[in-house]
N, C-alpha and C positions, 0 to 999 in steps of 0.2 A: 684323268681316270673317268671311266663311265660311272653312272649312278650306282651300278652294281659292283663297283670296284675293279671292273675289267679294264684292260689296257686297249685303247682304240687303235689296234694295229692297222686296220684298213685305212683309217683316217691319216695316221702318221706316215703311211706308205706313200702318200701323195706329196710329201715334203721332197723337194727337188734341189735343195741347196746343201752344201757340205755342213754337217751338223756334228758338234761335239757333245756327246752324251756322257755326263760325269756322275759319279757316285762316290760316297765316302767309304773307305774300306772298313771303318768301324761303325757304319750306319746299320740301320735295321735290315735284316735279311731280305725283306720284301722289296726294299729299295734297290738292292743289287739285282734282283730278278727283274724288276721293272726296267732298270737301265739296260740290262742285257736284251730284254725283249724289244725295247725301243731301238736299240742300236742295230738289231737284226732287221727290224721292220722298215727303218728309214734307209733308202738306197745308198745315200752318200754319207752314212754316219760312221763315226769312230767312237769307241767306248774307252773312257779313261777312268780308272779307279784311283782315287786319291788316298794313298796309304795313310793310316793314322787319323783320318778325318771322319766326322759324322756328317749329318745333314747340314750342320752349322759349320761350314768350311771356313778356315782361317785364310784371310787374303794372301798371306805369305805362302800358303800351299797352292792356292789357286793361280796366282799370277804366272809362275813358271810354266804351268801346263798350257795356259792360253798363249803365252809368248812362243813356246816351243812346239805348238801343235803342227802336225804335218798336213793340215787341211788346206794349206795355201796361205796367202796373205790376208784372207778375209774369213772371219768366222761369223756365223749367225747363231746366236744363243737366245732362243725364245724370240722375243721381240727386239732384242738388242743386237747391234752389230758392232764389232770391234775390228780395228785395223791393227795388224801386228807388224 
């Protein structure tokens, strides 16, 4: 987020790798809006809402989403890479 709370859409639009943007279905409304904005701004992004989760996601809810992602066999999540 920018210093003014804005979402840096121009900056994230430069991301050129498949990206899974996730949010918790029970999270704060601004987090859902942020996730939607990011997933629209990142060219190869997919949005996934984790039903029943907040910002503190339970690993049991997160793991199946990562394993079953349709982004291919490699996901980039922030600075971390995962092989599925």
